[in-house]
C-alpha positions in Angstrom: 32.7 -30.3 -18.7 29.1 -30.0 -17.6 26.5 -31.8 -19.6 23.6 -29.6 -20.8 20.3 -31.2 -20.1 17.4 -30.3 -22.4 13.8 -30.8 -21.8 13.6 -33.8 -24.1 16.2 -35.5 -22.1 13.6 -36.0 -19.3 11.2 -37.5 -21.8 13.4 -40.2 -23.1 13.0 -43.8 -21.9 15.8 -45.2 -19.7 17.5 -47.1 -22.4 20.7 -47.6 -20.4 18.7 -48.9 -17.4 16.9 -51.4 -19.6 20.2 -52.7 -21.0 21.7 -52.9 -17.5 18.8 -54.9 -16.2 19.3 -57.4 -19.1 23.1 -57.5 -18.7 22.5 -58.4 -15.0 20.3 -61.3 -16.1 17.2 -59.8 -14.6 13.8 -59.0 -15.8 11.9 -55.8 -15.4 9.2 -57.8 -13.6 11.7 -58.9 -10.9 12.8 -55.3 -10.3 9.1 -54.2 -10.1 8.3 -56.9 -7.6 11.2 -55.9 -5.4 10.0 -52.3 -5.5 6.5 -53.6 -4.5 5.3 -52.1 -7.8 3.2 -53.7 -10.5 4.9 -54.4 -13.9 2.7 -52.0 -15.8 3.6 -49.1 -13.5 7.3 -50.0 -13.7 7.0 -50.2 -17.5 5.4 -46.7 -17.6 8.1 -45.3 -15.5 11.1 -46.9 -17.3 9.6 -45.7 -20.6 8.6 -42.3 -19.1 5.1 -42.8 -20.5 3.0 -39.7 -20.1 5.7 -38.0 -18.0 5.9 -40.9 -15.5 9.2 -41.3 -13.8 10.8 -43.0 -10.8 10.9 -41.2 -7.5 14.3 -40.6 -5.9 13.7 -43.4 -3.5 12.8 -45.8 -6.2 15.8 -44.8 -8.3 18.1 -45.3 -5.2 16.6 -48.8 -4.6 17.0 -49.8 -8.3 20.6 -48.6 -8.3 21.3 -50.6 -5.1 19.7 -53.7 -6.5 21.7 -53.5 -9.7 25.0 -52.4 -8.0 25.2 -49.2 -10.1 25.0 -45.5 -9.7 21.8 -43.6 -10.5 23.8 -41.6 -13.0 24.2 -44.8 -15.0 20.5 -44.9 -15.8 
């Protein structure tokens, strides 16, 4: 069955990603540093503040760091 994505789905914070980071014993700051991104930018993207979002490359790197698939975000 295909999931239907609605516009508001792209405006929601990455709650799953936040919990995965915590479950892996990491901090958002650590992920941001490994992406060569400052913490405030990472925070804006993970919370999708003002339409901010991770690039495909950033999402790939995050998934690799955490040992997950991007779909798990």
